[in-house]
PyMOL CGO cylinders between C-alpha atoms (Angstrom):
from pymol import cmd
from pymol.cgo import CYLINDER

trace = [
    CYLINDER, 115.83, 132.62, 82.96, 117.92, 135.85, 81.65, 0.3, 1, 1, 1, 1, 1, 1,
    CYLINDER, 117.92, 135.85, 81.65, 116.20, 137.85, 84.55, 0.3, 1, 1, 1, 1, 1, 1,
    CYLINDER, 116.20, 137.85, 84.55, 118.19, 135.23, 86.97, 0.3, 1, 1, 1, 1, 1, 1,
    CYLINDER, 118.19, 135.23, 86.97, 121.43, 135.97, 85.11, 0.3, 1, 1, 1, 1, 1, 1,
    CYLINDER, 121.43, 135.97, 85.11, 121.20, 139.44, 84.89, 0.3, 1, 1, 1, 1, 1, 1,
    CYLINDER, 121.20, 139.44, 84.89, 121.24, 139.58, 88.82, 0.3, 1, 1, 1, 1, 1, 1,
    CYLINDER, 121.24, 139.58, 88.82, 117.80, 141.37, 89.41, 0.3, 1, 1, 1, 1, 1, 1,
    CYLINDER, 117.80, 141.37, 89.41, 116.86, 138.61, 91.70, 0.3, 1, 1, 1, 1, 1, 1,
    CYLINDER, 116.86, 138.61, 91.70, 119.39, 137.78, 94.53, 0.3, 1, 1, 1, 1, 1, 1,
    CYLINDER, 119.39, 137.78, 94.53, 120.39, 134.33, 94.97, 0.3, 1, 1, 1, 1, 1, 1,
    CYLINDER, 120.39, 134.33, 94.97, 121.35, 132.77, 98.09, 0.3, 1, 1, 1, 1, 1, 1,
    CYLINDER, 121.35, 132.77, 98.09, 124.37, 130.45, 98.03, 0.3, 1, 1, 1, 1, 1, 1,
    CYLINDER, 124.37, 130.45, 98.03, 123.44, 126.80, 98.26, 0.3, 1, 1, 1, 1, 1, 1,
    CYLINDER, 123.44, 126.80, 98.26, 124.83, 126.27, 101.59, 0.3, 1, 1, 1, 1, 1, 1,
    CYLINDER, 124.83, 126.27, 101.59, 122.48, 128.84, 103.12, 0.3, 1, 1, 1, 1, 1, 1,
    CYLINDER, 122.48, 128.84, 103.12, 119.50, 127.15, 101.50, 0.3, 1, 1, 1, 1, 1, 1,
    CYLINDER, 119.50, 127.15, 101.50, 120.39, 123.50, 102.30, 0.3, 1, 1, 1, 1, 1, 1,
    CYLINDER, 120.39, 123.50, 102.30, 121.08, 124.68, 105.96, 0.3, 1, 1, 1, 1, 1, 1,
    CYLINDER, 121.08, 124.68, 105.96, 117.77, 126.38, 106.02, 0.3, 1, 1, 1, 1, 1, 1,
    CYLINDER, 117.77, 126.38, 106.02, 115.83, 123.57, 104.80, 0.3, 1, 1, 1, 1, 1, 1,
    CYLINDER, 115.83, 123.57, 104.80, 117.93, 120.95, 107.17, 0.3, 1, 1, 1, 1, 1, 1,
    CYLINDER, 117.93, 120.95, 107.17, 117.01, 123.02, 110.42, 0.3, 1, 1, 1, 1, 1, 1,
    CYLINDER, 117.01, 123.02, 110.42, 113.39, 123.07, 109.27, 0.3, 1, 1, 1, 1, 1, 1,
    CYLINDER, 113.39, 123.07, 109.27, 113.67, 119.36, 108.72, 0.3, 1, 1, 1, 1, 1, 1,
    CYLINDER, 113.67, 119.36, 108.72, 115.22, 118.89, 111.82, 0.3, 1, 1, 1, 1, 1, 1,
    CYLINDER, 115.22, 118.89, 111.82, 112.80, 120.71, 113.93, 0.3, 1, 1, 1, 1, 1, 1,
    CYLINDER, 112.80, 120.71, 113.93, 109.76, 119.14, 112.36, 0.3, 1, 1, 1, 1, 1, 1,
    CYLINDER, 109.76, 119.14, 112.36, 111.40, 115.75, 112.95, 0.3, 1, 1, 1, 1, 1, 1,
    CYLINDER, 111.40, 115.75, 112.95, 112.66, 116.65, 116.55, 0.3, 1, 1, 1, 1, 1, 1,
    CYLINDER, 112.66, 116.65, 116.55, 108.96, 117.42, 117.46, 0.3, 1, 1, 1, 1, 1, 1,
    CYLINDER, 108.96, 117.42, 117.46, 107.92, 113.99, 116.27, 0.3, 1, 1, 1, 1, 1, 1,
    CYLINDER, 107.92, 113.99, 116.27, 110.89, 111.87, 117.41, 0.3, 1, 1, 1, 1, 1, 1,
    CYLINDER, 110.89, 111.87, 117.41, 110.50, 109.44, 120.11, 0.3, 1, 1, 1, 1, 1, 1,
    CYLINDER, 110.50, 109.44, 120.11, 112.38, 109.79, 123.42, 0.3, 1, 1, 1, 1, 1, 1,
    CYLINDER, 112.38, 109.79, 123.42, 115.30, 107.44, 124.25, 0.3, 1, 1, 1, 1, 1, 1,
    CYLINDER, 115.30, 107.44, 124.25, 114.06, 104.41, 126.06, 0.3, 1, 1, 1, 1, 1, 1,
    CYLINDER, 114.06, 104.41, 126.06, 116.72, 104.60, 128.88, 0.3, 1, 1, 1, 1, 1, 1,
    CYLINDER, 116.72, 104.60, 128.88, 118.81, 107.48, 130.07, 0.3, 1, 1, 1, 1, 1, 1,
    CYLINDER, 118.81, 107.48, 130.07, 122.11, 108.09, 128.02, 0.3, 1, 1, 1, 1, 1, 1,
    CYLINDER, 122.11, 108.09, 128.02, 124.22, 107.64, 131.27, 0.3, 1, 1, 1, 1, 1, 1,
    CYLINDER, 124.22, 107.64, 131.27, 122.94, 104.06, 131.78, 0.3, 1, 1, 1, 1, 1, 1,
    CYLINDER, 122.94, 104.06, 131.78, 124.16, 103.07, 128.18, 0.3, 1, 1, 1, 1, 1, 1,
    CYLINDER, 124.16, 103.07, 128.18, 127.24, 100.85, 127.60, 0.3, 1, 1, 1, 1, 1, 1,
    CYLINDER, 127.24, 100.85, 127.60, 129.98, 101.78, 125.00, 0.3, 1, 1, 1, 1, 1, 1,
    CYLINDER, 129.98, 101.78, 125.00, 130.21, 99.23, 122.27, 0.3, 1, 1, 1, 1, 1, 1,
    CYLINDER, 130.21, 99.23, 122.27, 132.03, 98.70, 118.97, 0.3, 1, 1, 1, 1, 1, 1,
    CYLINDER, 132.03, 98.70, 118.97, 131.63, 97.01, 115.65, 0.3, 1, 1, 1, 1, 1, 1,
    CYLINDER, 131.63, 97.01, 115.65, 133.31, 93.57, 115.74, 0.3, 1, 1, 1, 1, 1, 1,
    CYLINDER, 133.31, 93.57, 115.74, 132.20, 92.71, 112.24, 0.3, 1, 1, 1, 1, 1, 1,
    CYLINDER, 132.20, 92.71, 112.24, 129.66, 92.34, 109.60, 0.3, 1, 1, 1, 1, 1, 1,
    CYLINDER, 129.66, 92.34, 109.60, 128.82, 88.73, 108.42, 0.3, 1, 1, 1, 1, 1, 1,
    CYLINDER, 128.82, 88.73, 108.42, 126.12, 86.93, 107.02, 0.3, 1, 1, 1, 1, 1, 1,
    CYLINDER, 126.12, 86.93, 107.02, 123.76, 84.72, 109.07, 0.3, 1, 1, 1, 1, 1, 1,
    CYLINDER, 123.76, 84.72, 109.07, 122.39, 82.10, 107.21, 0.3, 1, 1, 1, 1, 1, 1,
    CYLINDER, 122.39, 82.10, 107.21, 121.61, 82.26, 103.26, 0.3, 1, 1, 1, 1, 1, 1,
    CYLINDER, 121.61, 82.26, 103.26, 122.87, 85.78, 102.55, 0.3, 1, 1, 1, 1, 1, 1,
    CYLINDER, 122.87, 85.78, 102.55, 121.25, 87.45, 105.55, 0.3, 1, 1, 1, 1, 1, 1,
    CYLINDER, 121.25, 87.45, 105.55, 123.69, 90.35, 106.82, 0.3, 1, 1, 1, 1, 1, 1,
    CYLINDER, 123.69, 90.35, 106.82, 124.21, 90.82, 110.29, 0.3, 1, 1, 1, 1, 1, 1,
    CYLINDER, 124.21, 90.82, 110.29, 126.32, 93.55, 112.17, 0.3, 1, 1, 1, 1, 1, 1,
    CYLINDER, 126.32, 93.55, 112.17, 128.10, 92.09, 115.23, 0.3, 1, 1, 1, 1, 1, 1,
    CYLINDER, 128.10, 92.09, 115.23, 128.49, 94.77, 117.99, 0.3, 1, 1, 1, 1, 1, 1,
    CYLINDER, 128.49, 94.77, 117.99, 130.56, 94.05, 121.31, 0.3, 1, 1, 1, 1, 1, 1,
    CYLINDER, 130.56, 94.05, 121.31, 131.80, 95.83, 124.46, 0.3, 1, 1, 1, 1, 1, 1,
    CYLINDER, 131.80, 95.83, 124.46, 135.66, 96.59, 123.65, 0.3, 1, 1, 1, 1, 1, 1,
    CYLINDER, 135.66, 96.59, 123.65, 137.74, 93.56, 124.58, 0.3, 1, 1, 1, 1, 1, 1,
    CYLINDER, 137.74, 93.56, 124.58, 134.57, 91.21, 125.30, 0.3, 1, 1, 1, 1, 1, 1,
    CYLINDER, 134.57, 91.21, 125.30, 134.06, 88.15, 123.28, 0.3, 1, 1, 1, 1, 1, 1,
    CYLINDER, 134.06, 88.15, 123.28, 129.97, 88.33, 123.80, 0.3, 1, 1, 1, 1, 1, 1,
    CYLINDER, 129.97, 88.33, 123.80, 128.30, 89.86, 120.64, 0.3, 1, 1, 1, 1, 1, 1,
    CYLINDER, 128.30, 89.86, 120.64, 125.12, 91.82, 119.74, 0.3, 1, 1, 1, 1, 1, 1,
    CYLINDER, 125.12, 91.82, 119.74, 123.86, 90.58, 116.66, 0.3, 1, 1, 1, 1, 1, 1,
    CYLINDER, 123.86, 90.58, 116.66, 121.78, 92.97, 114.75, 0.3, 1, 1, 1, 1, 1, 1,
    CYLINDER, 121.78, 92.97, 114.75, 120.17, 91.63, 111.27, 0.3, 1, 1, 1, 1, 1, 1,
    CYLINDER, 120.17, 91.63, 111.27, 120.34, 94.53, 108.75, 0.3, 1, 1, 1, 1, 1, 1,
    CYLINDER, 120.34, 94.53, 108.75, 119.78, 95.20, 105.12, 0.3, 1, 1, 1, 1, 1, 1,
    CYLINDER, 119.78, 95.20, 105.12, 122.68, 94.43, 102.06, 0.3, 1, 1, 1, 1, 1, 1,
    CYLINDER, 122.68, 94.43, 102.06, 123.12, 98.37, 101.43, 0.3, 1, 1, 1, 1, 1, 1,
    CYLINDER, 123.12, 98.37, 101.43, 123.41, 99.12, 105.30, 0.3, 1, 1, 1, 1, 1, 1,
    CYLINDER, 123.41, 99.12, 105.30, 126.00, 96.06, 105.41, 0.3, 1, 1, 1, 1, 1, 1,
    CYLINDER, 126.00, 96.06, 105.41, 128.00, 97.71, 102.74, 0.3, 1, 1, 1, 1, 1, 1,
    CYLINDER, 128.00, 97.71, 102.74, 128.07, 101.12, 104.27, 0.3, 1, 1, 1, 1, 1, 1,
    CYLINDER, 128.07, 101.12, 104.27, 129.13, 99.38, 107.42, 0.3, 1, 1, 1, 1, 1, 1,
    CYLINDER, 129.13, 99.38, 107.42, 131.73, 97.66, 106.04, 0.3, 1, 1, 1, 1, 1, 1,
    CYLINDER, 131.73, 97.66, 106.04, 132.80, 100.78, 104.01, 0.3, 1, 1, 1, 1, 1, 1,
    CYLINDER, 132.80, 100.78, 104.01, 133.04, 102.67, 107.51, 0.3, 1, 1, 1, 1, 1, 1,
    CYLINDER, 133.04, 102.67, 107.51, 135.03, 100.11, 109.09, 0.3, 1, 1, 1, 1, 1, 1,
    CYLINDER, 135.03, 100.11, 109.09, 137.38, 100.24, 106.23, 0.3, 1, 1, 1, 1, 1, 1,
    CYLINDER, 137.38, 100.24, 106.23, 137.32, 103.85, 106.11, 0.3, 1, 1, 1, 1, 1, 1,
    CYLINDER, 137.32, 103.85, 106.11, 136.53, 103.43, 102.39, 0.3, 1, 1, 1, 1, 1, 1,
    CYLINDER, 136.53, 103.43, 102.39, 134.79, 106.25, 100.33, 0.3, 1, 1, 1, 1, 1, 1,
    CYLINDER, 134.79, 106.25, 100.33, 132.99, 105.51, 96.93, 0.3, 1, 1, 1, 1, 1, 1,
    CYLINDER, 132.99, 105.51, 96.93, 134.10, 107.59, 94.04, 0.3, 1, 1, 1, 1, 1, 1,
    CYLINDER, 134.10, 107.59, 94.04, 130.56, 109.19, 94.17, 0.3, 1, 1, 1, 1, 1, 1,
    CYLINDER, 130.56, 109.19, 94.17, 128.76, 109.33, 97.37, 0.3, 1, 1, 1, 1, 1, 1,
    CYLINDER, 128.76, 109.33, 97.37, 125.90, 106.89, 98.34, 0.3, 1, 1, 1, 1, 1, 1,
    CYLINDER, 125.90, 106.89, 98.34, 123.41, 107.72, 100.81, 0.3, 1, 1, 1, 1, 1, 1,
    CYLINDER, 123.41, 107.72, 100.81, 125.12, 107.36, 104.17, 0.3, 1, 1, 1, 1, 1, 1,
    CYLINDER, 125.12, 107.36, 104.17, 128.33, 109.28, 102.66, 0.3, 1, 1, 1, 1, 1, 1,
    CYLINDER, 128.33, 109.28, 102.66, 125.89, 112.07, 101.18, 0.3, 1, 1, 1, 1, 1, 1,
    CYLINDER, 125.89, 112.07, 101.18, 124.04, 112.48, 104.65, 0.3, 1, 1, 1, 1, 1, 1,
    CYLINDER, 124.04, 112.48, 104.65, 127.51, 112.56, 106.21, 0.3, 1, 1, 1, 1, 1, 1,
    CYLINDER, 127.51, 112.56, 106.21, 128.72, 115.12, 104.08, 0.3, 1, 1, 1, 1, 1, 1,
    CYLINDER, 128.72, 115.12, 104.08, 125.67, 117.21, 104.26, 0.3, 1, 1, 1, 1, 1, 1,
    CYLINDER, 125.67, 117.21, 104.26, 126.14, 117.31, 108.38, 0.3, 1, 1, 1, 1, 1, 1,
    CYLINDER, 126.14, 117.31, 108.38, 129.67, 117.90, 107.97, 0.3, 1, 1, 1, 1, 1, 1,
    CYLINDER, 129.67, 117.90, 107.97, 128.93, 121.09, 105.42, 0.3, 1, 1, 1, 1, 1, 1,
    CYLINDER, 128.93, 121.09, 105.42, 126.20, 122.28, 107.66, 0.3, 1, 1, 1, 1, 1, 1,
    CYLINDER, 126.20, 122.28, 107.66, 128.86, 122.12, 110.60, 0.3, 1, 1, 1, 1, 1, 1,
    CYLINDER, 128.86, 122.12, 110.60, 126.62, 119.82, 112.49, 0.3, 1, 1, 1, 1, 1, 1,
    CYLINDER, 126.62, 119.82, 112.49, 128.32, 116.94, 114.34, 0.3, 1, 1, 1, 1, 1, 1,
    CYLINDER, 128.32, 116.94, 114.34, 127.18, 113.29, 114.69, 0.3, 1, 1, 1, 1, 1, 1,
    CYLINDER, 127.18, 113.29, 114.69, 128.38, 112.89, 118.65, 0.3, 1, 1, 1, 1, 1, 1,
    CYLINDER, 128.38, 112.89, 118.65, 126.89, 109.52, 119.54, 0.3, 1, 1, 1, 1, 1, 1,
    CYLINDER, 126.89, 109.52, 119.54, 124.79, 106.66, 118.20, 0.3, 1, 1, 1, 1, 1, 1,
    CYLINDER, 124.79, 106.66, 118.20, 122.25, 104.64, 120.60, 0.3, 1, 1, 1, 1, 1, 1,
    CYLINDER, 122.25, 104.64, 120.60, 120.67, 101.50, 119.80, 0.3, 1, 1, 1, 1, 1, 1,
    CYLINDER, 120.67, 101.50, 119.80, 118.31, 101.69, 122.87, 0.3, 1, 1, 1, 1, 1, 1,
    CYLINDER, 118.31, 101.69, 122.87, 115.38, 99.12, 122.57, 0.3, 1, 1, 1, 1, 1, 1,
    CYLINDER, 115.38, 99.12, 122.57, 114.05, 96.42, 120.70, 0.3, 1, 1, 1, 1, 1, 1,
    CYLINDER, 114.05, 96.42, 120.70, 110.45, 96.49, 119.57, 0.3, 1, 1, 1, 1, 1, 1,
    CYLINDER, 110.45, 96.49, 119.57, 108.68, 93.54, 118.05, 0.3, 1, 1, 1, 1, 1, 1,
    CYLINDER, 108.68, 93.54, 118.05, 112.26, 92.06, 117.17, 0.3, 1, 1, 1, 1, 1, 1,
    CYLINDER, 112.26, 92.06, 117.17, 113.42, 95.44, 115.60, 0.3, 1, 1, 1, 1, 1, 1,
    CYLINDER, 113.42, 95.44, 115.60, 116.38, 97.16, 117.00, 0.3, 1, 1, 1, 1, 1, 1,
    CYLINDER, 116.38, 97.16, 117.00, 115.58, 100.90, 117.71, 0.3, 1, 1, 1, 1, 1, 1,
    CYLINDER, 115.58, 100.90, 117.71, 118.47, 103.62, 116.93, 0.3, 1, 1, 1, 1, 1, 1,
    CYLINDER, 118.47, 103.62, 116.93, 118.93, 107.34, 117.68, 0.3, 1, 1, 1, 1, 1, 1,
    CYLINDER, 118.93, 107.34, 117.68, 121.35, 109.77, 116.08, 0.3, 1, 1, 1, 1, 1, 1,
    CYLINDER, 121.35, 109.77, 116.08, 122.69, 112.45, 118.75, 0.3, 1, 1, 1, 1, 1, 1,
    CYLINDER, 122.69, 112.45, 118.75, 123.55, 115.38, 116.72, 0.3, 1, 1, 1, 1, 1, 1,
    CYLINDER, 123.55, 115.38, 116.72, 125.25, 118.81, 118.03, 0.3, 1, 1, 1, 1, 1, 1,
    CYLINDER, 125.25, 118.81, 118.03, 124.22, 121.94, 115.94, 0.3, 1, 1, 1, 1, 1, 1,
    CYLINDER, 124.22, 121.94, 115.94, 126.82, 124.57, 116.28, 0.3, 1, 1, 1, 1, 1, 1,
    CYLINDER, 126.82, 124.57, 116.28, 127.51, 125.39, 119.74, 0.3, 1, 1, 1, 1, 1, 1,
    CYLINDER, 127.51, 125.39, 119.74, 124.16, 124.32, 121.05, 0.3, 1, 1, 1, 1, 1, 1,
    CYLINDER, 124.16, 124.32, 121.05, 124.07, 123.21, 124.76, 0.3, 1, 1, 1, 1, 1, 1,
    CYLINDER, 124.07, 123.21, 124.76, 121.44, 120.55, 123.94, 0.3, 1, 1, 1, 1, 1, 1,
    CYLINDER, 121.44, 120.55, 123.94, 122.11, 117.97, 121.55, 0.3, 1, 1, 1, 1, 1, 1,
    CYLINDER, 122.11, 117.97, 121.55, 119.26, 116.91, 119.07, 0.3, 1, 1, 1, 1, 1, 1,
    CYLINDER, 119.26, 116.91, 119.07, 118.15, 113.44, 118.85, 0.3, 1, 1, 1, 1, 1, 1,
    CYLINDER, 118.15, 113.44, 118.85, 116.85, 111.99, 115.75, 0.3, 1, 1, 1, 1, 1, 1,
    CYLINDER, 116.85, 111.99, 115.75, 115.27, 108.51, 115.56, 0.3, 1, 1, 1, 1, 1, 1,
    CYLINDER, 115.27, 108.51, 115.56, 116.97, 106.25, 113.27, 0.3, 1, 1, 1, 1, 1, 1,
    CYLINDER, 116.97, 106.25, 113.27, 117.10, 102.54, 112.07, 0.3, 1, 1, 1, 1, 1, 1,
    CYLINDER, 117.10, 102.54, 112.07, 120.04, 101.08, 114.04, 0.3, 1, 1, 1, 1, 1, 1,
    CYLINDER, 120.04, 101.08, 114.04, 121.89, 99.89, 111.22, 0.3, 1, 1, 1, 1, 1, 1,
    CYLINDER, 121.89, 99.89, 111.22, 121.66, 103.27, 109.42, 0.3, 1, 1, 1, 1, 1, 1,
    CYLINDER, 121.66, 103.27, 109.42, 122.73, 105.11, 112.85, 0.3, 1, 1, 1, 1, 1, 1,
    CYLINDER, 122.73, 105.11, 112.85, 125.77, 102.56, 112.94, 0.3, 1, 1, 1, 1, 1, 1,
    CYLINDER, 125.77, 102.56, 112.94, 126.68, 103.10, 109.31, 0.3, 1, 1, 1, 1, 1, 1,
    CYLINDER, 126.68, 103.10, 109.31, 126.66, 107.06, 110.03, 0.3, 1, 1, 1, 1, 1, 1,
    CYLINDER, 126.66, 107.06, 110.03, 128.45, 106.67, 113.25, 0.3, 1, 1, 1, 1, 1, 1,
    CYLINDER, 128.45, 106.67, 113.25, 131.19, 105.05, 111.82, 0.3, 1, 1, 1, 1, 1, 1,
    CYLINDER, 131.19, 105.05, 111.82, 131.90, 107.31, 109.27, 0.3, 1, 1, 1, 1, 1, 1,
    CYLINDER, 131.90, 107.31, 109.27, 131.47, 110.32, 111.71, 0.3, 1, 1, 1, 1, 1, 1,
    CYLINDER, 131.47, 110.32, 111.71, 133.84, 108.68, 114.30, 0.3, 1, 1, 1, 1, 1, 1,
    CYLINDER, 133.84, 108.68, 114.30, 130.84, 108.79, 116.63, 0.3, 1, 1, 1, 1, 1, 1,
    CYLINDER, 130.84, 108.79, 116.63, 130.56, 106.65, 119.90, 0.3, 1, 1, 1, 1, 1, 1,
    CYLINDER, 130.56, 106.65, 119.90, 128.09, 103.67, 119.70, 0.3, 1, 1, 1, 1, 1, 1,
    CYLINDER, 128.09, 103.67, 119.70, 126.09, 102.84, 122.95, 0.3, 1, 1, 1, 1, 1, 1,
    CYLINDER, 126.09, 102.84, 122.95, 123.59, 100.23, 123.62, 0.3, 1, 1, 1, 1, 1, 1,
    CYLINDER, 123.59, 100.23, 123.62, 120.91, 100.10, 126.32, 0.3, 1, 1, 1, 1, 1, 1,
    CYLINDER, 120.91, 100.10, 126.32, 121.43, 97.37, 128.95, 0.3, 1, 1, 1, 1, 1, 1,
    CYLINDER, 121.43, 97.37, 128.95, 118.00, 95.95, 127.73, 0.3, 1, 1, 1, 1, 1, 1,
    CYLINDER, 118.00, 95.95, 127.73, 119.49, 95.36, 124.54, 0.3, 1, 1, 1, 1, 1, 1,
    CYLINDER, 119.49, 95.36, 124.54, 122.57, 93.69, 125.80, 0.3, 1, 1, 1, 1, 1, 1,
    CYLINDER, 122.57, 93.69, 125.80, 120.52, 91.40, 127.72, 0.3, 1, 1, 1, 1, 1, 1,
    CYLINDER, 120.52, 91.40, 127.72, 117.89, 90.73, 124.81, 0.3, 1, 1, 1, 1, 1, 1,
    CYLINDER, 117.89, 90.73, 124.81, 121.15, 90.01, 122.51, 0.3, 1, 1, 1, 1, 1, 1,
    CYLINDER, 121.15, 90.01, 122.51, 121.94, 87.04, 124.64, 0.3, 1, 1, 1, 1, 1, 1,
    CYLINDER, 121.94, 87.04, 124.64, 118.74, 85.26, 123.89, 0.3, 1, 1, 1, 1, 1, 1,
    CYLINDER, 118.74, 85.26, 123.89, 119.28, 86.13, 120.22, 0.3, 1, 1, 1, 1, 1, 1,
    CYLINDER, 119.28, 86.13, 120.22, 122.70, 84.37, 119.99, 0.3, 1, 1, 1, 1, 1, 1,
]
cmd.load_cgo(trace, "trace")
């Protein structure tokens, strides 16, 4: 321990270590990531209308096209519901919870969350995708995500939320 304090082993700033670790993680994830179910240009911009309860204690986030009455219900967990509500209100807890922490890490590494996609429903599960811009890279990095986590992070980052036409159609059957 005294050798470290004596300065014999140069230490990298924490930010550089975190950056390197995140880049390695993102590269490994991107190699395994799924592709978007549809082309991004075909997706429809939506907003979070509200978060509520469907039935006895089952949280649901309702998405809608701006100005529309029809909603897309996505059933989520209570932790994600709280994170989405915090994002809607612009609240931050005194200490960062998981969604805030990830948002802070991305911001600290100068990675921007530009868009959130909800692009498919597989076996009744909504699939999400994060679209990240790393530095000045021309091509965005897309990371597979649960739709609820993607929405919570997107609200926090001010990112746009888009859904595929197939998700919009399928949601009509859920209502």
